[in-house]
C-alpha positions in Angstrom: -4.6 66.4 70.0 -4.1 62.6 70.6 -7.3 60.6 69.5 -7.4 59.1 72.6 -8.2 62.5 74.3 -10.2 64.1 71.8 -12.4 60.4 71.9 -12.8 61.7 75.5 -13.8 65.2 75.6 -16.7 64.4 72.6 -18.0 61.3 74.9 -17.7 64.0 77.8 -19.4 66.9 75.5 -22.5 64.1 75.3 -22.4 62.8 78.5 -22.9 66.9 79.9 -25.5 68.5 77.1 -28.7 66.6 78.2 -27.3 68.2 81.6 -26.9 71.2 80.8 -30.4 71.4 78.6 -32.0 70.6 82.0 -30.4 73.3 84.0 -30.8 75.8 81.3 -34.2 76.8 83.4 -31.5 77.7 85.8 -29.8 79.8 83.3 -30.0 83.5 84.7 -29.3 82.1 88.4 -26.3 80.5 86.8 -24.5 83.3 85.2 -25.1 85.5 88.0 -23.8 83.1 90.5 -20.5 82.5 87.7 -20.0 86.2 87.3 -19.9 86.4 91.7 -17.4 84.2 91.8 -15.1 85.2 89.1 -15.0 88.8 90.5 -14.1 87.0 93.7 -11.4 85.1 92.1 -10.4 88.5 90.1 -10.8 90.5 93.3 -8.4 88.4 96.0 -5.9 87.3 92.6 -5.5 91.2 92.4 -4.7 91.2 96.0 -1.8 88.4 96.1 -0.1 89.7 92.9 0.2 92.8 94.6 2.1 91.4 97.5 3.3 88.9 96.3 1.1 86.2 97.6 1.9 87.4 101.2 -0.8 89.4 102.3 0.4 91.7 105.7 -2.0 91.0 108.5 -3.3 94.6 109.5 -4.7 94.3 105.8 -6.7 91.5 105.6 -9.7 92.8 107.5 -9.4 95.5 105.3 -9.5 93.6 102.0 -12.2 91.4 103.3 -14.4 93.9 104.3 -14.1 95.4 101.0 -15.1 92.5 98.8 -18.7 93.0 99.1 -18.4 96.8 97.8 -16.3 95.8 94.9 -18.5 93.5 93.7 -21.6 95.7 94.6 -20.2 97.8 91.9 -19.6 95.9 89.8 -22.4 93.6 89.2 -24.7 96.6 88.4 -22.1 97.6 85.9 -22.3 94.5 84.4 -25.6 94.2 83.8 -26.1 97.7 82.2 -23.4 96.4 79.7 -25.8 93.2 79.1 -23.2 90.8 80.4 -25.4 89.1 82.6 -27.6 87.6 80.1 -26.6 85.9 77.0 -25.1 82.5 75.5 -20.9 82.4 76.3 -20.5 79.9 73.6 -21.6 82.6 71.0 -19.5 85.1 73.0 -17.2 87.6 70.3 -15.1 91.2 70.1 -18.5 92.7 70.9 -18.3 90.6 74.5 -14.3 91.0 74.8 -15.6 95.4 74.3 -18.6 95.0 76.8 -16.5 93.7 79.4 -13.0 96.3 78.6 -15.7 98.8 79.4 -17.6 97.2 82.4 -14.1 96.8 83.9 -12.5 100.0 83.4 -15.6 102.1 84.7 -16.0 100.1 87.9 -11.9 100.6 88.3 -12.4 104.4 88.1 -15.3 104.3 90.9 -13.9 101.6 93.1 -10.2 103.9 92.9 -12.5 107.1 93.4 -14.6 105.7 96.8 -12.1 103.4 98.1 -10.3 103.9 101.5 -7.0 105.7 101.7 -5.7 102.2 103.1 -6.7 100.5 99.8 -4.1 100.2 97.7 -4.5 101.9 93.8 -2.3 99.3 92.3 -5.1 96.8 93.5 -7.4 98.0 91.5 -5.6 98.6 88.7 -4.8 94.7 89.0 -8.2 94.1 89.4 -9.4 95.4 86.3 -7.3 93.9 84.2 -7.7 90.3 86.1 -11.4 90.9 85.5 -10.7 91.2 81.2 -8.8 88.1 81.6 -11.1 85.8 83.4 -14.3 87.3 82.5 -13.2 87.2 79.0 -11.4 84.3 79.2 -14.6 81.9 80.7 -16.8 83.0 77.7 -13.8 82.1 74.9 -13.4 79.1 77.0 -16.6 78.0 76.6 -16.9 78.7 72.7 -14.0 77.2 72.4 -15.8 73.8 73.8 -18.4 73.9 72.4 -16.7 74.8 68.7 -14.3 71.9 69.6 -17.2 69.1 70.0 -18.8 70.3 67.3 -15.9 69.4 65.2 -15.7 66.5 66.8 -18.8 65.1 66.2 -19.7 66.9 62.5 -20.2 64.7 60.0 -20.1 66.0 56.5 -16.6 67.6 55.1 -17.2 70.7 53.5 -15.3 73.1 51.8 -16.3 76.9 51.4 -15.9 78.3 48.1 -15.2 82.0 48.4 -13.3 83.5 51.4 -15.5 86.6 51.3 -17.9 88.0 54.0 -20.3 85.4 53.2 -17.7 82.3 53.5 -16.3 84.1 56.6 -20.3 84.2 58.5 -21.0 81.0 57.4 -18.0 79.3 58.9 -18.6 81.5 62.2 -21.9 80.3 62.1 -20.7 76.6 61.6 -18.3 76.9 65.2 -20.9 78.4 66.8 -23.3 76.3 66.3 -22.9 72.4 67.7 -26.2 71.1 66.1 -25.4 71.6 62.3 -23.9 69.2 60.5 -21.3 70.7 58.5 -17.5 71.0 59.4 -15.6 73.2 57.5 -12.1 72.0 56.2 -11.3 74.7 54.3 -11.6 77.6 52.1 -11.0 78.1 48.1 -10.5 81.5 46.6 -9.2 83.0 43.7 -8.1 85.9 45.2 -4.0 85.1 45.5 -3.8 87.5 48.3 -6.0 84.9 50.0 -4.4 82.4 50.0 -2.9 80.7 53.1 -4.7 82.9 55.5 -6.7 82.0 58.2 -10.5 82.6 58.9 -11.9 81.7 62.0 -9.5 78.8 62.0 -10.1 77.1 58.4 -7.5 78.0 56.1 -7.7 79.2 52.4 -6.2 76.0 51.0 -5.8 77.1 47.2 -7.6 78.4 44.0 -11.0 76.6 43.0 -9.6 74.9 40.2 -8.3 72.9 42.5 -11.1 71.3 44.0 -11.7 68.2 42.5 -7.9 67.2 44.0 -8.8 68.9 47.5 -12.4 66.7 47.0 -10.4 63.2 46.7 -7.4 63.8 48.9 -9.7 65.6 52.1 -12.8 63.0 52.3 -14.8 65.9 51.3 -19.2 65.4 51.1 -20.0 68.6 50.5 -18.8 71.8 48.3 -21.1 75.1 49.6 -21.2 78.0 47.0 -20.9 81.0 49.6 -19.5 84.1 46.9 -23.6 85.5 46.2 -22.0 87.7 42.9 -20.9 84.9 41.2 -21.8 84.6 37.8 -23.8 81.8 36.0 -20.5 80.2 34.2 -18.6 80.1 37.6 -20.9 78.0 39.3 -21.5 75.8 36.3 -17.6 75.2 36.0 -17.4 74.3 39.4 -20.8 71.9 39.2 -19.0 70.6 36.2 -15.4 69.8 38.1 -17.5 68.3 40.7 -19.4 66.2 38.8 -17.3 62.9 38.7 -16.8 63.6 42.9 -19.7 62.4 44.6 -20.2 65.3 46.5 -22.9 67.2 47.6 -23.8 70.7 46.0 -25.3 73.4 48.2 -24.9 77.3 47.6 -26.0 80.3 49.5 -28.3 82.7 47.6 -27.4 86.1 46.6 -28.4 89.5 48.7 -31.6 89.8 47.0 -33.3 86.3 47.6 -32.0 86.1 51.8 -34.4 86.8 54.2 -33.2 89.8 56.9 -32.5 88.4 60.3 -32.1 84.7 59.2 -28.7 83.3 59.9 -26.8 82.5 56.9 -26.5 78.8 57.0 -30.2 78.5 57.6 -30.5 79.6 53.9 -27.9 77.3 52.0 -29.6 75.5 49.7 -29.7 72.9 46.5 -27.9 74.7 43.6 -30.4 75.0 41.0 -30.6 76.0 37.4 -31.1 79.8 37.6 -28.2 80.0 39.5 -26.3 78.5 36.5 -28.0 81.3 34.4 -26.5 84.0 36.4 -28.8 87.0 36.2 -28.6 89.7 38.2 -30.4 91.1 41.0 -32.8 93.4 39.5 -33.3 96.8 41.5 -36.6 98.0 40.9 -38.2 101.6 42.1 -40.0 100.7 45.0 -41.6 104.4 46.0 -42.6 104.9 42.0 -44.4 101.6 42.3 -45.9 101.7 45.1 -47.2 105.1 44.4 -48.9 103.7 41.6 -50.4 101.1 42.7 -51.0 101.4 47.1 -54.3 101.7 47.4 -56.1 101.0 44.1 -58.2 98.3 42.4 -56.2 96.3 40.5 -57.2 93.6 38.2 -55.0 90.7 36.4 -56.7 88.2 34.0 -55.1 85.0 33.8 -54.6 85.2 37.9 -54.0 81.4 38.5 -51.2 81.3 35.5 -47.3 81.6 36.2 -47.0 84.9 35.2 -50.4 85.9 36.8 -50.1 84.2 40.1 -46.7 86.2 40.7 -48.0 89.1 39.3 -50.4 88.5 42.1 -47.9 87.6 44.8 -45.7 91.1 43.8 -48.7 93.3 43.4 -49.8 92.6 46.7 -46.9 93.6 48.3 -47.4 97.6 47.4 -50.6 97.6 49.2 -53.7 97.9 46.6 -57.0 98.2 48.1 -58.4 95.3 46.6 -56.8 92.4 44.1 -59.4 91.0 41.4 -58.0 88.0 40.7 -59.8 86.7 37.1 -59.1 83.3 35.6 -61.4 80.3 34.3 -59.4 77.5 36.1 -61.1 76.7 39.2 -58.3 74.6 40.5 -55.4 77.7 40.2 -57.9 80.1 41.0 -58.3 78.7 44.4 -54.5 77.6 44.6 -53.7 81.1 44.7 -56.7 82.3 46.6 -55.4 80.3 49.3 -52.1 81.3 49.2 -52.4 84.5 49.3 -55.1 84.6 52.3 -51.6 82.4 54.1 -49.6 85.0 53.2 -51.2 88.6 52.4 -54.4 88.0 55.0 -54.7 91.9 55.2 -54.6 92.4 50.9 -58.5 92.6 49.7 -58.5 89.4 47.1 -61.3 88.9 45.5 -61.1 85.6 42.9 -63.2 86.2 40.2 -64.1 82.4 37.5 -64.9 83.9 34.2 -63.4 84.0 30.9 -62.3 87.0 28.9 -64.2 85.6 25.7 -67.7 85.9 28.1 -68.1 89.8 27.4 -71.6 90.0 29.9 -69.2 89.1 32.7 -66.6 91.3 32.1 -68.6 94.1 31.8 -70.3 93.5 34.9 -67.0 92.9 36.6 -65.4 96.2 35.3 -68.9 98.1 36.1 -68.6 96.8 40.2 -65.4 96.7 40.5 -64.0 100.0 38.9 -60.1 98.7 38.2 -57.4 101.2 38.2 -55.5 98.4 36.5 -55.6 95.5 34.4 -52.3 93.5 34.0 -53.7 90.9 30.9 -51.9 87.4 31.5 -54.3 85.3 30.2 -53.3 83.7 26.7 -53.3 80.2 25.2 -49.2 80.0 25.0 -48.4 76.1 24.0 -46.6 76.5 20.5 -47.4 73.0 19.3 -50.9 73.0 21.1 -51.6 76.0 19.3 -51.1 74.7 15.7 -53.9 71.8 16.6 -55.8 74.5 17.7 -55.9 77.5 15.9 -59.3 78.7 16.1 -59.7 78.2 20.0 -56.1 80.4 20.0 -56.9 83.3 17.5 -60.6 83.3 19.8 -59.1 83.5 23.0 -55.4 85.6 22.1 -57.5 87.8 20.0 -60.8 88.7 20.7 -60.1 88.0 24.4 -57.3 90.8 24.4 -60.2 93.0 22.2 -62.7 92.2 25.1 -61.0 93.2 28.4 -58.8 96.0 26.4 -61.9 97.4 24.6 -64.2 97.1 28.4 -61.1 98.5 30.2 -61.2 101.7 28.5 -65.0 102.0 27.9 -64.8 102.0 32.1 -61.6 104.4 32.0 -59.6 102.1 33.3 -56.3 104.2 34.2 -53.5 101.7 32.8 -53.8 98.3 31.1 -50.6 96.2 30.8 -50.4 93.3 27.7 -48.2 91.1 28.6 -46.9 89.4 25.5 -43.9 87.2 23.9 -40.9 87.0 21.6 -42.9 85.0 19.7 -44.6 87.3 18.4 -41.9 88.6 16.7 -41.1 87.7 13.1 -43.7 84.8 14.2 -43.5 81.2 12.9 -46.7 80.0 15.0 -50.1 80.2 15.2 -49.5 81.7 19.0 -46.6 84.2 18.2 -48.9 85.8 15.3 -52.1 85.9 17.9 -49.7 87.6 20.1 -48.2 90.3 17.9 -52.2 91.2 17.0 -52.7 91.3 20.5 -50.0 94.3 20.5 -51.6 95.7 17.3 -54.9 95.9 19.1 -53.4 97.7 22.4 -50.9 99.9 20.3 -54.6 100.9 18.3 -56.9 102.2 21.4 -54.3 104.4 22.6 -56.2 107.2 21.2 -58.1 107.1 25.0 -57.2 110.5 27.0 -57.9 107.9 29.8 -56.1 104.8 29.6 -52.8 104.4 29.1 -52.4 101.1 26.7 -49.2 99.4 27.1 -47.1 95.8 26.1 -44.3 93.6 28.0 -42.3 91.3 25.7 -40.4 88.7 27.0 -39.0 85.8 26.7 -39.9 82.1 28.5 -39.4 82.2 32.0 -38.1 79.6 34.2 -40.8 76.6 35.6 -43.7 78.1 34.6 -46.7 75.8 34.0 -46.0 73.0 31.1 -42.6 74.6 30.1 -39.8 73.2 29.2 -37.7 72.5 32.6 -40.4 71.1 34.5 -40.8 68.9 31.8 -37.4 67.9 31.6 -37.8 67.8 36.0 -40.4 64.8 35.3 -38.5 62.9 32.9 -35.2 62.9 35.3 -37.4 62.3 37.7 -38.9 58.8 35.6 -35.5 57.7 34.7 -35.1 59.1 31.1 -34.3 59.8 28.5 -34.3 63.7 28.0 -35.9 65.0 24.6 -34.6 67.4 22.9 -35.2 69.5 19.9 -32.3 70.3 18.1 -28.9 70.5 19.4 -29.3 74.1 18.5 -32.0 75.5 19.7 -31.7 78.0 22.0 -33.6 80.3 23.9 -34.4 83.2 26.1 -34.3 82.6 29.6 -35.6 84.3 33.2 -36.7 83.8 36.4 -40.6 84.3 36.8 -39.9 86.6 39.8 -37.5 88.8 37.8 -39.8 89.2 34.8 -43.0 89.6 36.9 -40.5 92.8 39.0 -39.9 94.1 35.3 -42.9 94.1 34.4 -44.0 95.9 37.2 -41.4 98.4 36.7 -42.1 98.6 33.2 -45.8 99.3 33.9 -45.0 102.8 35.3 -43.5 103.8 32.6 -44.0 105.8 29.0 -47.1 107.9 28.1 -49.2 105.1 26.5 -48.9 103.2 22.8 -45.2 101.6 23.3 -44.0 98.0 23.7 -41.4 97.8 26.5 -39.0 94.8 25.8 -37.2 93.0 28.9 -33.4 92.0 28.9 -33.1 88.6 28.4 -29.4 88.4 28.5 -27.7 85.9 26.1 -30.2 83.1 25.2 -29.1 79.3 26.5 -29.1 76.0 24.6 -31.1 73.7 25.3 -29.3 71.2 25.6 -27.3 72.5 27.9 -30.3 73.8 29.9 -31.0 69.8 30.2 -27.3 68.5 30.8 -27.0 71.0 33.6 -30.5 69.7 34.9 -29.1 65.8 35.2 -25.7 66.9 36.4 -27.7 69.1 39.6 -29.9 66.0 40.0 -26.5 64.0 41.1 -26.3 62.1 37.5 -24.3 62.2 34.1 -26.2 62.8 30.5 -25.6 60.1 28.5 -24.4 57.6 30.8 -27.4 57.8 33.6 -30.2 59.7 31.4 -30.0 59.6 27.4 -30.6 62.8 25.6 -33.1 62.1 22.6 -32.8 64.5 19.9 -36.3 64.8 18.2 -36.7 67.3 16.3 -38.4 71.2 16.4 -42.1 71.0 17.0 -45.1 72.3 14.9 -44.4 76.2 14.3 -40.8 76.1 16.8 -37.5 78.1 15.6 -34.2 77.4 16.3 -33.6 81.0 18.1 -36.2 83.9 18.8 -35.6 86.9 18.7 -36.6 90.1 20.6 -37.6 92.8 18.1 -38.7 93.7 14.2 -35.9 94.7 11.9 -37.9 98.2 11.6 -38.6 98.2 15.6 -36.1 100.5 16.9 -35.1 100.0 20.6 -35.0 103.2 22.8 -33.5 103.5 26.0 -35.6 104.0 29.2 -34.6 104.7 33.6 -34.1 101.3 33.5 -31.4 99.6 32.2 -32.8 96.2 31.5 -36.3 97.7 30.3 -36.2 98.7 26.6 -38.7 101.0 24.8 -39.6 99.8 21.1 -40.6 102.9 19.1 -42.8 101.0 15.7 -45.5 102.1 14.1 -49.2 101.5 14.8 -52.4 100.9 13.1 -55.3 102.5 13.5 -58.1 101.3 15.3 -60.1 101.3 12.3 -58.0 99.5 10.8 -57.3 97.1 12.9 -61.1 96.6 13.9 -62.2 95.9 10.1 -59.6 93.0 10.5 -61.1 91.6 13.5 -64.6 91.3 11.2 -63.1 89.3 8.7 -60.8 86.4 11.7 -64.2 86.2 13.1 -65.9 85.9 10.3 -63.2 83.2 9.1 -63.3 81.3 12.7 -67.2 81.1 12.4 -66.6 79.6 8.9 -63.8 76.9 10.1 -61.5 78.3 7.0 -58.1 77.4 8.1 -56.9 78.5 4.8 -58.2 82.3 4.4 -58.2 82.8 8.2 -53.7 82.2 7.5 -54.3 84.2 4.4 -56.0 87.1 6.8 -53.0 86.9 9.3 -50.5 86.8 7.2 -52.0 90.2 6.1 -52.4 91.3 9.2 -48.9 90.8 10.3 -46.9 90.5 6.9 -43.9 89.0 9.0 -46.0 85.6 9.9 -44.0 82.5 8.2 -46.7 80.0 8.5 -45.3 76.4 9.9 -45.0 73.2 7.6 -47.9 72.0 9.7 -50.0 75.1 9.1 -49.2 74.8 5.5 -50.3 71.2 5.7 -53.7 72.0 7.1 -54.4 74.9 4.5 -53.9 72.5 1.6 -56.1 70.3 2.9 -58.9 72.8 3.2 -58.6 74.6 0.4 -59.4 70.7 -1.8 -62.2 69.8 1.3 -63.5 73.6 2.0 -65.7 75.7 0.2 -64.7 79.5 1.4 -67.1 81.0 3.8 -67.1 84.5 3.4 -70.5 85.4 5.2 -69.9 87.7 8.4 -72.0 87.2 10.9 -72.6 90.1 12.7 -75.2 91.1 15.6 -76.3 94.5 16.7 -74.3 94.2 20.1 -71.8 91.4 19.2 -70.0 89.5 16.7 -70.4 85.8 17.3 -66.9 83.8 17.2 -66.0 80.1 16.5 -67.6 79.0 20.4 -70.7 81.0 20.0 -69.0 83.2 22.6 -69.1 86.8 22.6 -66.9 89.5 21.2 -67.4 93.4 22.4 -70.2 94.4 19.2 -68.4 97.0 16.4 -70.8 100.4 16.8 -69.8 100.1 21.1 -66.3 99.0 20.1 -65.8 101.9 17.9 -67.9 104.5 20.3 -65.0 103.5 23.0 -62.6 104.1 20.2 
């Protein structure tokens, strides 16, 4: 089409659009009048065609007399088939089918009720012309709208994936002139699709040719429309396009998409989660709902990354009440406000409290009587806990002991401990404290009322203070990004995925199990950093420097998910495994806690580490902890005094721990 004609059409459309908007208030009347005009035209057109445009004078009165009858028959049928409403610019095959039905039924009625002098051939011609004219008018409006939009669009866009998702996106872009994407072609690796046209847009080539197509086609945007694409595939395309200066967008997976919304409205920037390529989690929703619906659920650490996501997802299963327990006022306030907006029908009760405060814990359990407890409260930052080992022991070990024993005292039905892969062959205080927390929980399983389980998994993307937010902050500030080691690897999954699997695992087993989530393959931290830089539109090493700092205190190169002696078994869910290892007797664990309490009270780090190795033989203290032990050996006397009171042991902070005799009775 000549450029002057295209510019004229665009100018005409731009000028006409404000006036058309003014007429929207009269849309129903305009649509009705338009159909009447079209039906009159088709009626007279069929007569002229029947008589070769020379209508006998004797029949003219009959045809004029019968015109209102024909229109009166057709209009109600058009209304019945929903043809007197809707937007013509969105016309599709369903509209054509409805027009055909309306024309066919009306033709049958007209044929059987026509006078003898009325030719039957006119009825047949009228039916055919009605389909052509009414459908043609709709598709002409749609074609004009799409052409104006295509001419006015600012960003040339290539769609990656010529499947159903890509097809629906292109159809949406062509129908909606307000969207700022101009699809100029598909790329797809299916050789059978090469060269075909989908909604007027051709499949140009395979994905490997993207850089050349971008350069030759003045492309500003690449849109991924393959919801099932693997992380490696997306990462490869991102790498190929990194020097092309294009915007990268993606259509989320089916599990992320919201029903009822157009696909284009859900297009977003590519995120790190897309490069991981984690398959969507399939849950046994009915089993989870049956377990938690109408129940009182307590979540410790409810303001944290995992705890807050537990709150969000548990709310979907209609619990009677959610008890949000956390000592951070700000975090608790944030999740409480969010829940009041997103789930106003759920009774969410924020409780400010510390898991080391035994009296407060008992008061909460006594007054609220929770049915299930999810224990997510813990100190988790490895280097920080190496420098504050007494606080880590107090919170992660004694805090877990408090919540677990009190849950048993009040006959809570289920107790789920959120554990960590750092509990396996621990090389840091955080990991060994989590391993002892597992031993505490498993040793309490003799209860006939409470089912104790632990769920062990690795790092989650985007949690507070984790590596991804840290890298993002470093990128925003211009770098450099600090990476511990080029060989460091970690297991990663998204927070929603981890919590979904925790909920599923909570419905399994008889108690005394450690469930391990399928974390996939470990990811190099260096690759993670480089991908984050590229997703920010920058080039690692050129725009953002990467600096290697060495492993931090207590860190490993690669984490593990199970001990050598632990047997990994299958469960009903393919992403959840169960560990069957030996658990210690509660009396043994309690005796170890007595010793730990005394050593924490005495601030004797040398003896504390020795005791931790005795409880967890696979624990290998970090160099930093060994240095602290050496200093302690020279400057501190070994204090074996045990501080026991009738109802509580006192820890280093003077905060209560459930008493020996009470705990023994509960066990």
